[in-house]
Structures are given as structure tokens and as C-alpha cells.
DRENPA-3360 file (N, C-alpha, C; in nm, 2 decimals, always signed):
BEGIN
1 = MDYNIRNV = +2.33/-4.05/-5.39/+2.30/-4.12/-5.51/+2.18/-4.22/-5.48 ~ +2.09/-4.23/-5.57/+1.97/-4.32/-5.55/+1.99/-4.45/-5.62 ~ +1.93/-4.55/-5.56/+1.94/-4.69/-5.61/+1.81/-4.75/-5.62 ~ +1.79/-4.84/-5.71/+1.67/-4.92/-5.73/+1.70/-5.07/-5.70 ~ +1.60/-5.13/-5.64/+1.61/-5.28/-5.63/+1.50/-5.34/-5.72 ~ +1.55/-5.43/-5.80/+1.46/-5.49/-5.90/+1.49/-5.64/-5.91 ~ +1.40/-5.71/-5.97/+1.42/-5.85/-6.00/+1.53/-5.86/-6.11 ~ +1.60/-5.97/-6.11/+1.70/-6.00/-6.21/+1.64/-6.02/-6.34;
9 = KEKDFTDI = +1.71/-6.00/-6.45/+1.67/-6.04/-6.58/+1.78/-6.13/-6.63 ~ +1.75/-6.22/-6.73/+1.84/-6.31/-6.78/+1.97/-6.25/-6.82 ~ +1.96/-6.13/-6.89/+2.08/-6.07/-6.94/+2.18/-6.02/-6.83 ~ +2.13/-6.01/-6.71/+2.22/-5.96/-6.59/+2.33/-6.06/-6.55 ~ +2.32/-6.18/-6.60/+2.41/-6.28/-6.54/+2.56/-6.25/-6.56 ~ +2.60/-6.19/-6.67/+2.74/-6.16/-6.69/+2.79/-6.05/-6.59 ~ +2.70/-5.95/-6.57/+2.74/-5.85/-6.48/+2.74/-5.90/-6.34 ~ +2.65/-5.99/-6.30/+2.65/-6.05/-6.17/+2.78/-6.13/-6.15;
17 = AKLARECK = +2.82/-6.21/-6.25/+2.94/-6.29/-6.24/+3.06/-6.20/-6.22 ~ +3.07/-6.08/-6.29/+3.18/-5.99/-6.28/+3.18/-5.93/-6.14 ~ +3.07/-5.89/-6.08/+3.06/-5.83/-5.95/+3.10/-5.94/-5.84 ~ +3.05/-6.06/-5.86/+3.08/-6.17/-5.77/+3.23/-6.19/-5.74 ~ +3.31/-6.17/-5.84/+3.45/-6.18/-5.82/+3.51/-6.08/-5.73 ~ +3.44/-5.97/-5.71/+3.48/-5.86/-5.61/+3.44/-5.88/-5.47 ~ +3.35/-5.99/-5.45/+3.29/-6.01/-5.32/+3.36/-6.12/-5.23 ~ +3.48/-6.11/-5.22/+3.56/-6.21/-5.14/+3.52/-6.18/-4.99;
25 = PMSTERNS = +3.51/-6.28/-4.91/+3.54/-6.42/-4.93/+3.42/-6.50/-4.97 ~ +3.32/-6.44/-5.03/+3.21/-6.51/-5.08/+3.26/-6.61/-5.20 ~ +3.20/-6.72/-5.20/+3.24/-6.82/-5.31/+3.19/-6.76/-5.44 ~ +3.27/-6.78/-5.54/+3.23/-6.74/-5.68/+3.19/-6.87/-5.75 ~ +3.10/-6.86/-5.84/+3.04/-6.98/-5.91/+3.08/-6.97/-6.05 ~ +3.06/-7.08/-6.12/+3.07/-7.08/-6.27/+2.96/-6.99/-6.32 ~ +2.99/-6.93/-6.44/+2.89/-6.84/-6.49/+2.75/-6.91/-6.52 ~ +2.75/-7.04/-6.54/+2.63/-7.11/-6.57/+2.54/-7.10/-6.44;
33 = IYHIFTKF = +2.59/-7.10/-6.32/+2.51/-7.09/-6.20/+2.44/-6.95/-6.20 ~ +2.51/-6.84/-6.23/+2.45/-6.71/-6.23/+2.34/-6.71/-6.34 ~ +2.37/-6.78/-6.45/+2.27/-6.78/-6.56/+2.14/-6.86/-6.52 ~ +2.16/-6.97/-6.45/+2.05/-7.04/-6.40/+1.96/-6.95/-6.31 ~ +2.02/-6.88/-6.22/+1.94/-6.80/-6.13/+1.87/-6.69/-6.21 ~ +1.94/-6.62/-6.30/+1.87/-6.51/-6.38/+1.77/-6.56/-6.48 ~ +1.77/-6.69/-6.51/+1.67/-6.74/-6.61/+1.56/-6.81/-6.53 ~ +1.58/-6.88/-6.43/+1.48/-6.96/-6.36/+1.43/-6.92/-6.23;
41 = FQETSLIL = +1.50/-6.82/-6.17/+1.46/-6.78/-6.03/+1.45/-6.62/-6.03 ~ +1.39/-6.57/-6.13/+1.39/-6.42/-6.14/+1.30/-6.36/-6.03 ~ +1.19/-6.43/-5.99/+1.10/-6.37/-5.89/+1.17/-6.37/-5.75 ~ +1.27/-6.44/-5.73/+1.33/-6.45/-5.60/+1.48/-6.41/-5.60 ~ +1.52/-6.35/-5.71/+1.66/-6.30/-5.72/+1.65/-6.15/-5.75 ~ +1.74/-6.07/-5.69/+1.73/-5.92/-5.69/+1.86/-5.86/-5.73 ~ +1.85/-5.74/-5.79/+1.96/-5.66/-5.83/+1.95/-5.52/-5.76 ~ +2.06/-5.47/-5.71/+2.07/-5.33/-5.67/+2.14/-5.26/-5.78;
49 = EKQEDGSI = +2.07/-5.15/-5.84/+2.14/-5.08/-5.95/+2.13/-4.93/-5.92 ~ +2.23/-4.86/-5.97/+2.23/-4.71/-5.97/+2.11/-4.66/-6.05 ~ +2.04/-4.57/-5.99/+1.92/-4.52/-6.07/+1.97/-4.44/-6.19 ~ +2.08/-4.37/-6.18/+2.12/-4.28/-6.29/+2.16/-4.36/-6.42 ~ +2.23/-4.47/-6.40/+2.28/-4.54/-6.52/+2.25/-4.69/-6.53 ~ +2.18/-4.74/-6.43/+2.14/-4.88/-6.43/+2.25/-4.98/-6.40 ~ +2.37/-4.93/-6.36/+2.48/-5.02/-6.33/+2.46/-5.10/-6.21 ~ +2.50/-5.23/-6.21/+2.47/-5.32/-6.10/+2.57/-5.30/-5.99;
57 = CGFLLGLI = +2.52/-5.28/-5.87/+2.61/-5.26/-5.75/+2.59/-5.37/-5.65 ~ +2.50/-5.45/-5.66/+2.48/-5.56/-5.57/+2.37/-5.66/-5.62 ~ +2.37/-5.78/-5.56/+2.27/-5.88/-5.60/+2.24/-5.98/-5.49 ~ +2.13/-6.03/-5.50/+2.09/-6.14/-5.41/+2.03/-6.25/-5.50 ~ +2.08/-6.37/-5.49/+2.03/-6.48/-5.57/+1.97/-6.58/-5.47 ~ +1.84/-6.59/-5.48/+1.76/-6.67/-5.39/+1.66/-6.76/-5.46 ~ +1.60/-6.85/-5.39/+1.51/-6.94/-5.44/+1.41/-6.99/-5.33 ~ +1.30/-7.05/-5.38/+1.21/-7.12/-5.28/+1.22/-7.27/-5.31;
65 = SQNNPNEA = +1.23/-7.34/-5.20/+1.25/-7.49/-5.21/+1.13/-7.55/-5.29 ~ +1.16/-7.64/-5.38/+1.06/-7.72/-5.44/+1.01/-7.83/-5.35 ~ +1.09/-7.88/-5.26/+1.05/-7.99/-5.17/+0.98/-7.93/-5.05 ~ +1.01/-7.81/-5.01/+0.94/-7.75/-4.90/+0.91/-7.60/-4.93 ~ +0.79/-7.58/-4.99/+0.76/-7.44/-5.04/+0.75/-7.34/-4.93 ~ +0.76/-7.38/-4.81/+0.76/-7.29/-4.69/+0.89/-7.24/-4.66 ~ +0.99/-7.28/-4.73/+1.13/-7.25/-4.70/+1.20/-7.18/-4.82 ~ +1.26/-7.07/-4.80/+1.34/-7.00/-4.90/+1.49/-7.01/-4.86;
73 = YIHLFCLK = +1.57/-6.98/-4.96/+1.72/-6.99/-4.94/+1.79/-6.88/-5.02 ~ +1.88/-6.82/-4.95/+1.97/-6.72/-5.01/+2.10/-6.79/-5.05 ~ +2.12/-6.80/-5.18/+2.24/-6.87/-5.23/+2.36/-6.78/-5.23 ~ +2.35/-6.66/-5.28/+2.46/-6.57/-5.28/+2.41/-6.43/-5.26 ~ +2.48/-6.35/-5.19/+2.45/-6.21/-5.16/+2.57/-6.13/-5.17 ~ +2.57/-6.02/-5.25/+2.69/-5.94/-5.27/+2.66/-5.79/-5.29 ~ +2.73/-5.71/-5.22/+2.72/-5.56/-5.24/+2.86/-5.51/-5.25 ~ +2.87/-5.41/-5.35/+3.00/-5.35/-5.36/+3.05/-5.30/-5.23;
81 = KELRGQGL = +3.18/-5.32/-5.21/+3.24/-5.28/-5.08/+3.22/-5.14/-5.04 ~ +3.23/-5.05/-5.14/+3.22/-4.90/-5.10/+3.07/-4.86/-5.07 ~ +2.98/-4.95/-5.09/+2.84/-4.92/-5.05/+2.79/-4.99/-4.92 ~ +2.88/-5.06/-4.86/+2.84/-5.13/-4.74/+2.83/-5.03/-4.62 ~ +2.75/-5.06/-4.53/+2.73/-4.97/-4.41/+2.63/-4.86/-4.44 ~ +2.56/-4.85/-4.55/+2.47/-4.75/-4.58/+2.32/-4.79/-4.58 ~ +2.30/-4.91/-4.53/+2.16/-4.96/-4.52/+2.11/-5.02/-4.65 ~ +2.19/-5.02/-4.76/+2.14/-5.08/-4.88/+2.13/-5.23/-4.87;
89 = AKRIIDKY = +2.22/-5.30/-4.81/+2.21/-5.45/-4.79/+2.09/-5.48/-4.72 ~ +2.05/-5.41/-4.61/+1.93/-5.44/-4.54/+1.81/-5.42/-4.62 ~ +1.81/-5.32/-4.71/+1.70/-5.29/-4.80/+1.68/-5.41/-4.89 ~ +1.79/-5.47/-4.94/+1.77/-5.58/-5.04/+1.72/-5.70/-4.96 ~ +1.77/-5.73/-4.84/+1.72/-5.84/-4.76/+1.58/-5.82/-4.73 ~ +1.54/-5.70/-4.69/+1.40/-5.68/-4.65/+1.31/-5.70/-4.77 ~ +1.35/-5.66/-4.89/+1.27/-5.68/-5.01/+1.25/-5.83/-5.04 ~ +1.36/-5.91/-5.02/+1.36/-6.05/-5.04/+1.26/-6.12/-4.94;
97 = KKIVKSRG = +1.27/-6.07/-4.81/+1.18/-6.13/-4.71/+1.03/-6.11/-4.75 ~ +1.00/-5.99/-4.80/+0.86/-5.96/-4.84/+0.82/-6.05/-4.96 ~ +0.91/-6.07/-5.05/+0.88/-6.15/-5.17/+0.85/-6.29/-5.13 ~ +0.94/-6.35/-5.05/+0.92/-6.49/-5.02/+0.81/-6.51/-4.92 ~ +0.79/-6.42/-4.83/+0.67/-6.42/-4.74/+0.54/-6.42/-4.81 ~ +0.53/-6.33/-4.91/+0.41/-6.32/-4.99/+0.38/-6.45/-5.07 ~ +0.49/-6.53/-5.09/+0.47/-6.66/-5.16/+0.45/-6.78/-5.06 ~ +0.43/-6.75/-4.93/+0.40/-6.85/-4.83/+0.52/-6.90/-4.75;
105 = CKKISLIT = +0.63/-6.85/-4.77/+0.75/-6.90/-4.70/+0.74/-6.86/-4.55 ~ +0.79/-6.95/-4.46/+0.80/-6.92/-4.32/+0.94/-6.91/-4.27 ~ +1.03/-6.96/-4.35/+1.17/-6.96/-4.31/+1.27/-6.93/-4.42 ~ +1.37/-6.86/-4.39/+1.48/-6.83/-4.49/+1.61/-6.89/-4.43 ~ +1.68/-6.97/-4.51/+1.81/-7.03/-4.47/+1.92/-6.97/-4.56 ~ +2.04/-6.97/-4.51/+2.16/-6.93/-4.58/+2.28/-6.98/-4.51 ~ +2.39/-6.99/-4.59/+2.52/-7.03/-4.53/+2.62/-6.93/-4.56 ~ +2.73/-6.92/-4.48/+2.84/-6.84/-4.51/+2.97/-6.91/-4.46;
113 = KPINKKAI = +3.08/-6.87/-4.50/+3.21/-6.92/-4.45/+3.24/-6.87/-4.31 ~ +3.30/-6.96/-4.23/+3.34/-6.91/-4.09/+3.44/-6.80/-4.09 ~ +3.51/-6.78/-4.20/+3.61/-6.67/-4.20/+3.54/-6.53/-4.24 ~ +3.41/-6.54/-4.28/+3.34/-6.42/-4.32/+3.28/-6.35/-4.20 ~ +3.36/-6.29/-4.12/+3.31/-6.23/-3.99/+3.21/-6.12/-4.02 ~ +3.23/-6.04/-4.13/+3.14/-5.93/-4.16/+3.00/-5.98/-4.19 ~ +3.00/-6.09/-4.27/+2.87/-6.14/-4.31/+2.80/-6.20/-4.18 ~ +2.87/-6.27/-4.10/+2.82/-6.33/-3.98/+2.76/-6.22/-3.89;
121 = KFYTTLGF = +2.83/-6.11/-3.87/+2.78/-6.00/-3.79/+2.66/-5.94/-3.86 ~ +2.66/-5.92/-3.99/+2.55/-5.86/-4.06/+2.42/-5.94/-4.04 ~ +2.43/-6.07/-4.07/+2.31/-6.15/-4.06/+2.26/-6.16/-3.92 ~ +2.35/-6.17/-3.82/+2.31/-6.17/-3.68/+2.24/-6.04/-3.65 ~ +2.29/-5.93/-3.69/+2.23/-5.80/-3.66/+2.09/-5.79/-3.72 ~ +2.06/-5.86/-3.84/+1.93/-5.86/-3.90/+1.83/-5.96/-3.84 ~ +1.88/-6.03/-3.74/+1.79/-6.13/-3.67/+1.80/-6.27/-3.72 ~ +1.89/-6.30/-3.81/+1.91/-6.44/-3.85/+1.98/-6.51/-3.73;
129 = QLVTENDE = +1.94/-6.63/-3.71/+1.98/-6.71/-3.60/+2.08/-6.82/-3.65 ~ +2.19/-6.83/-3.57/+2.29/-6.93/-3.60/+2.23/-7.07/-3.56 ~ +2.24/-7.17/-3.65/+2.20/-7.30/-3.63/+2.31/-7.37/-3.55 ~ +2.28/-7.42/-3.43/+2.38/-7.49/-3.35/+2.32/-7.61/-3.29 ~ +2.20/-7.65/-3.33/+2.13/-7.76/-3.27/+2.19/-7.90/-3.30 ~ +2.26/-7.91/-3.41/+2.32/-8.04/-3.45/+2.46/-8.06/-3.39 ~ +2.47/-8.07/-3.26/+2.60/-8.07/-3.19/+2.70/-8.17/-3.24 ~ +2.66/-8.29/-3.28/+2.76/-8.38/-3.33/+2.83/-8.34/-3.46;
137 = KMVIINNV = +2.77/-8.25/-3.53/+2.83/-8.21/-3.66/+2.88/-8.07/-3.65 ~ +2.89/-8.01/-3.53/+2.93/-7.87/-3.52/+3.08/-7.87/-3.48 ~ +3.15/-7.77/-3.54/+3.29/-7.74/-3.51/+3.30/-7.59/-3.48 ~ +3.39/-7.55/-3.40/+3.42/-7.41/-3.37/+3.53/-7.36/-3.46 ~ +3.51/-7.26/-3.54/+3.61/-7.21/-3.62/+3.60/-7.05/-3.61 ~ +3.71/-6.99/-3.58/+3.71/-6.84/-3.56/+3.61/-6.80/-3.45 ~ +3.59/-6.88/-3.35/+3.50/-6.86/-3.24/+3.35/-6.86/-3.28 ~ +3.32/-6.93/-3.39/+3.18/-6.94/-3.43/+3.15/-7.08/-3.46;
145 = SAVKDYNG = +3.03/-7.12/-3.44/+2.98/-7.26/-3.46/+2.96/-7.28/-3.61 ~ +3.01/-7.38/-3.67/+2.99/-7.41/-3.81/+2.95/-7.56/-3.82 ~ +2.88/-7.59/-3.93/+2.85/-7.73/-3.95/+2.96/-7.80/-4.03 ~ +3.01/-7.90/-3.96/+3.13/-7.97/-4.02/+3.10/-8.03/-4.15 ~ +3.18/-8.01/-4.25/+3.17/-8.07/-4.38/+3.04/-8.04/-4.45 ~ +2.98/-7.93/-4.42/+2.85/-7.90/-4.48/+2.85/-7.90/-4.63 ~ +2.96/-7.84/-4.69/+2.97/-7.84/-4.84/+3.07/-7.93/-4.89 ~ +3.09/-8.04/-4.82/+3.19/-8.14/-4.86/+3.30/-8.15/-4.76;
153 = AGEHMVLF = +3.39/-8.24/-4.78/+3.50/-8.27/-4.69/+3.58/-8.14/-4.67 ~ +3.59/-8.10/-4.54/+3.67/-7.98/-4.51/+3.60/-7.85/-4.53 ~ +3.48/-7.85/-4.59/+3.41/-7.72/-4.62/+3.30/-7.70/-4.52 ~ +3.35/-7.65/-4.40/+3.26/-7.62/-4.29/+3.19/-7.49/-4.31 ~ +3.06/-7.48/-4.28/+2.99/-7.36/-4.31/+2.90/-7.32/-4.19 ~ +2.89/-7.19/-4.18/+2.80/-7.13/-4.08/+2.66/-7.13/-4.14 ~ +2.56/-7.19/-4.07/+2.43/-7.20/-4.11/+2.34/-7.10/-4.04 ~ +2.26/-7.02/-4.11/+2.16/-6.93/-4.05/+2.02/-6.96/-4.09;
161 = EYYLYD = +1.93/-6.93/-4.00/+1.79/-6.94/-4.03/+1.72/-6.81/-3.98 ~ +1.62/-6.77/-4.06/+1.54/-6.65/-4.02/+1.39/-6.69/-4.04 ~ +1.31/-6.67/-3.93/+1.17/-6.71/-3.93/+1.08/-6.59/-3.96 ~ +1.00/-6.61/-4.06/+0.91/-6.50/-4.11/+0.77/-6.52/-4.03 ~ +0.74/-6.43/-3.95/+0.62/-6.44/-3.87/+0.51/-6.35/-3.93 ~ +0.39/-6.39/-3.90/+0.28/-6.30/-3.95/+0.26/-6.18/-3.86;
% end
């Protein structure tokens, strides 16, 4: 089966919200967050769709920092479980890298939950580096370094960075 990667459209937000509920242990958001990304961050948010019928099989919601335009951020990334391990996730990430690099970004950041071992392995395999330099705020959870209280009290997160080189 063939798949297309394209930029999101505003009308995609309900399908993205539906798919996000299938992507545990990724956090799901209020529908308004998906709507914000599909309305205001179309150039840096992507959809993976089946070529034959246009059904959405994955998404990446990303943005470029307004405070530091050299830095991009991946807010959420989801791929249907049955499509994992086929190279499709890497294709989506690679497309995102090209987009943000063409816009002048030098670094991509993202976070994931310490319990999400598959995501941690995936991002590490792609060359994302675990951020461990802030030792006083680091905790070890599931044998991985996480930033203590990164998303609020008790919400420790694994922080990754990827540097885009010329």
C-alpha cells in the first residue's frame, strides 16, 4: 500500500483527534489543541494518509519557536500501531526535518513520557539525543533520565534534542 505525506489542513483536526486516542501512552489533547495546530501551524504539521482513499494513518504536529526561530518543536507524533516498523515514521520525521531546516532551524526538541520505551528507542535510533545536562532536575525513571516536574508536579518527561547540520 502506498502512503502520502502532506501538510495538515484545518478540516483534519477531528480525524487527528480520533487517531490520537489510539496512540497510547502519548498524551491526548483537547480537540481545540488539534484545531490550533491544523489552523495555525499547517507548514510544520504533517499527515500520513493512504494514497488510495486519503484516510489518515499518522500525524506530526510541530511548530517553530516564535522566541527562537532557530528551534523547532515536535508537540505530538502518532502512527497507527499496525504501520509501525515499516519506515513510515522515519519518513515523516525526515520530511519534518527538511521543512524546519529550510526555514532556518538548527535544532528540534521534543518530549515523551518515561514509560514510552518504544518512542525513546525510536527517537534515539534516529539520532535524537537525550538531554541530561541539567543534573539537579533529573530523575531516573524506568532506567532513563527524565526532567523532574517538566510538565508540572509529578509530570516528569524525557527531553530530546536533534541538531540539524548543514
